[in-house]
N, C-alpha and C positions, 0 to 999 in steps of 0.2 A: 326249544330252549336256548336263551341267549342270557349273556351276561346283564344282570340287573333284573331279571326275570323272577318273581316269585311263585313258587312251586309247593304244592302238598307232597309230603313224604313220609311214609312209616319207616322208622330205624330199625334195623335187623340185628347189628353187632357192633362191635368196637374196632376199629380198624387199626393198623401199625399207625402209630402219633397220636392217638386218641379220639381222632374224630369219629362220629358214628357215621355208619354206612346204611345207605338207603339206595333204593332202585327207582329210578324216576324216566318213564321213557325208554325202557331199557337201558339206561345209562347208569353206571354208578356215581353216586352223588355222595360226598363227602362233607358230614355236617358239623362243626364245632359247638361242644357244650350239649350236646345230646347222648341219650341213652337206649340201650336195646329197649323196644316197646313203646318209644314216644311217637305221637304222630302230630307233626309240625307243619309250620309253613316257615319256608327257607327262602332265601335271597341268593340266586348265584352271581358270586363273584370272581370266579375263574372258569372259562369254560375251555377243556381240551377236546381231541378227538375222541377219547373213549372214556373221559371221566369229567367231573367237574365239582367245584369245592363251592360250598355255601356257606351262608350265615345264618344263626337262628333269627328269625324274624316273627316268630310268634308259637305260642304252645296251644296245640288243638286236645292233644291229650296226653297227661304225662304218665310215663312208664312207673311200674312202683318199683323200680329199681333206682329211682331219683331220692337224691337227700338235699337238705340244705347246705349249700357249700359253707365252710367255719370261717374263709376269711372275707373281709369284706373288699380285699383286692382283688379277689378272684375274676379272672377273667378281662383283668387290666394288667396287672403285673403275667409276666409271661412263664414265671414258675412251672404252675400246676396246670392241669387240663383235665384233670378226672375228679375232682373235689364234688361234682354232682351227681358222682354215682356210689352207690354203696359200697362200702371196702372188700363185702365178699365178691361182688359182682366185677369190682375191678381186678380180681386176682384171678375170677374166671375169664374174664376178658383177656386177660396178658397169658393165660394159659393158651387158649385158641389161638392166640396170634402167633404164638412161639409153635405150636404146632403145626399151623397153616404155612409157617415159613418154611419148614423143614419139608414139606408135603409139595409145596408150589414151588422153592426154588431149590432146594436140595436133592427134590425127587425121591427122598427117602423118608420114612415114616421114624416118631419116636416109640422104641418098644417099651419104655418104663419113664414115667416123668413124675417128679418129687415138686411139688410147689410149696416152697416155704414161706408164709406169711411175716410181715414185719410188723411193729407196732403201728398204727397207721399215722400218728402224730408224735410230733416230738421226738422226731428219730435223727434228724437231719445234723450230723455233727459239723461238717464245715459246708459255708458259703460264700459263693464270691459276691462283694459289693461294689457298687458303682455310685460315682458323683455325677450330675450334670455340670459342675462348677465348682470352684474355690469357695468354701464355708456355706456351699448348701449341703444339706443332707442326704446321708448315703440311703441307696433302695437299693430295687431291682431293675432289670430292662423290662421295659412293658412289650405285651404281646404283640407280635407282628412291625414293632419298630426298634429302633436304637435309642429311642428316649428312656428317662431314669423316672421309676415311680418311687417316690420317698416312702419308706417303709419303717415303722415303730415298733413291728411285732411280725411274725412269721410262725404260724401254727404247725406247720412240718420240721421247725429247727428245734434242736436240742435246748434245755430251758438255760444252759450258760449264754447261748447264742440269741435267744428270746429275750435275756437280762440286758445283753450288750445293745441290741437295738433299741431296747427302751431306754437307756442311758443315753445311746448316741454321740458316744465321746470317741470317735475314731480319729485316725490320722488321717491328714488333708491330703489324699491320695485321689487321681479319678477312679483307680478300680484296686481293690484289694481284695484278700482271702481270709477268714479268720476261722478257725477250728476251738470246739470246744467238747470237752469230756471229761466228767469227774473232778471237776475241779481243775481242770487243766484249760487255761486260755491262751490260744496263740494269734497272732495279727500282724500282717505284714505292715512293717513301720514301726512295730513293736516288739513284744516278746516274740520272736519269732520260731523258736526251737524249743522243743522239750518232749518228753515223755509220757507214753501211756502203754497201759497195760492189755493183749489181747490174749485171752486163755491165760496159760502158765507163763507166757513169755512179755518182757518189755521191750518197745520200740520206739526209737525216737524221728521225731516228726520235724517237717518245716512247712510254715503255713504258705509259702510261695512254690512249694512242690507237691504234685497231685498225690492225694491218698484216698482211700474210699470213705465215703461220707455218711455211710449207716455202719457205726461198731456192731451193732446186734446183729447183723446180715452178715458181715464180714466173720464174725466169728464163726457162723454157723457154716458158710462156705469153708473157712479153714478146716473146721472138724469134719466136714464131709472129704474134704481133700486128702486129709491125712488118712481116713478113713480107704479112699480109695489106693490111696499107695501102698498100704500093707499087704495088698495083693503082688505089687512089682516084684521083678525075681532080684532075689539078693544076690549081693555080691557087684553090681553094675552102679555106675554113677548116673546121678538125676541131672537135669537142666532145668532153670527157671528162666525161660525165655519172656520178654518185655518185664524185667522182673521190678520195675520201679523202684522202691525202696526197700524191696528186699523182704517182703512180707513174708511169702510162701517159702521162701529159701530157709528163712529165720525158724521154720517149723519142720522143715524137711532135713537138715543138717545133721541129725542126728540119726536118721532113718538109713541114710546112703554114705558110701565110703567116700565120696565126692559130689559136691555141687557147683555147677558151671552157670553162674548168672551173666544174662546178657540184657543190656539196656544202651538206648542210642543216647537217652538225656543224661546227661553230666552229672547234673546237680543231684538227681535223683540215685544215679550210680554211687555218687559220694555218701550218700546216707547209707545205700544198702553195703558199703564197706564198714561203715560203722556200726550196722545191726546186724550182720551175718560175719561172724568172726569164728575162727578155729583151723583145725587142720581140714585139707582137701575142698578148699574154698577158694575159688576162680573167679575173675571178673573179667567181662569183655565189652567194653566202651565201643558200641559199635552197632548200625543197624543189623535188622535181622537178616538181610540178605549177604552183606558182609559176612557175617559168622557163619553163612551158609556156605557162601564160597570158602572159607578158610577151613572150615571142617570136610568139605569136598575137595580140595587141593585141585580146586578148579574141574573136577570131572564129574561127571553126573553121580557117580555112587559114593557114598559116606564112608569116612574113613575111620568112625569111632561108633563102638555101640553103646549105648542109655539104656538102662534100666528103666526109667520112667523119666517123662518131659511133661512140663505143665507150662502152657502158654497163656500170656493175657494180654491180647493183642488190641490196639486201639480200635476205633469205631470200623476203620476198614480192614480190620481183620487179619489175616494172615497174609504174608506177602506170596505171590507166585512161588518163588523159590524156596519159602519155606514149607508150602504145601508139596511141591516137588522132594525136597531133603526129608519130609516124613512120609512119602509114600515109597521112596527108595530104601532110607536109612534109619526109619521111625523107630522108635522104641516099643517094646510090648506093649507096653502103658502110656497112654497118653490123655491127660487132662485139659480141655480147651475151656477156657475161661472166657466169656464174650458179654460184651455189652450192646450187642446190636444182632438179632434174630437173623437179620436177612443174610448179613456176612457170615455168621456162622452157620447157618442152613448152606448157602455156597460153597463154602470151604467143606464142611462135612460131606456134600454131596459127592465130592474128589475124594474124601477121606475112605469112604464105605468101601472103596474100591479095594482097598485093602488091610483095613480095619472092620471090626464089627463094632456097632454105636450099640453098648450095654444099657446107658442111662442117660437121660439128662435130667439135671436140677434147675428149678428155677426159682430165684433168690428176688424178693419184691424188695431192693434196694430202697425204691422211690414212691413209696405210697402217693396218691394224690397226682402221679404224673404217669406219661405213657411210656417211661423208660423200663427196658427188661434187662435183667443180668442174669446168667445162665452160664451152667457148666457141663460141657458132654464129656464122656466117659469112653475112649476109643482102646479095643483090646484086638491085636495086631492076628489077623487072619491065620489059623493054625498056631499060634502060639500058647503060651502055659496063662 
């Protein structure tokens, strides 16, 4: 089997990243745009020692899990990779991917997993748009390249975003972000700041600063986080690591005597200062490694006890220093919010030496895509 060869394959499952996984001549072959149960002809486009990547060259027998994609740009635009799969099957595939990551990478199982479904369409409040040049229409990056696909609609986008795409009247910028929810519309180069309500709180957003793109799932995550925090020891402070604009701390501040917010992105932390106010609030504009060094006083052991910590790191996961600090001086209760099952599973494999993994939540923030968001709840062994 070499690059350019056409092979016949039976797809068994969806792999991390969204491609269908088949076995051909004893080798794993990843085939984009396929579904479990498909029998296909596939063209090998990349060959590695133990696996190959292929593109769909023909359908011999379609899976009953398939459906017609809702977007005419599907397969051209790089935003979605699972529109050809029934939504229930998407959620099942993501659950299996998350479980497999914990078993294969973290060498630990998931004792209890709760998967939360999202509205499958018109859910996305925040999108990043691009232009190929001045006065050209805005759109999305193409699959597998940096070219721009003009887009006058997007079925996964919230209705305010869809309306804006149809109007097409955006700032003349090479790339920019828009956010829409409940009548609020923010756009880089236009009205950039505004307030929206999450559950019973209001929060200030900026179109140019990262914020979660699915408000329905974010509210579900916040509710689960608050329920988790209820079992944290009373009287001890909390910390929100990689706090962004302060979303979690905004809801935690009334539960704890003090909340420390740590964030290296200064624009995000300035918003957090505006969003999270009151007594017992402290802000740290620094990298997680530097915050750990400060707390440790340059030594291995910690210098302060927390009752609860929530961490929402970028895709690379927890830093080595943060993992060591959690192991040595972490709180009795730790919530790990993740956008990458592989790095979360890696980190969890270290944390379970000192913690029991009580539960994992899966939140389908991005239906029609292969992205997986989750939260793990860790309780220190021998603790309360």
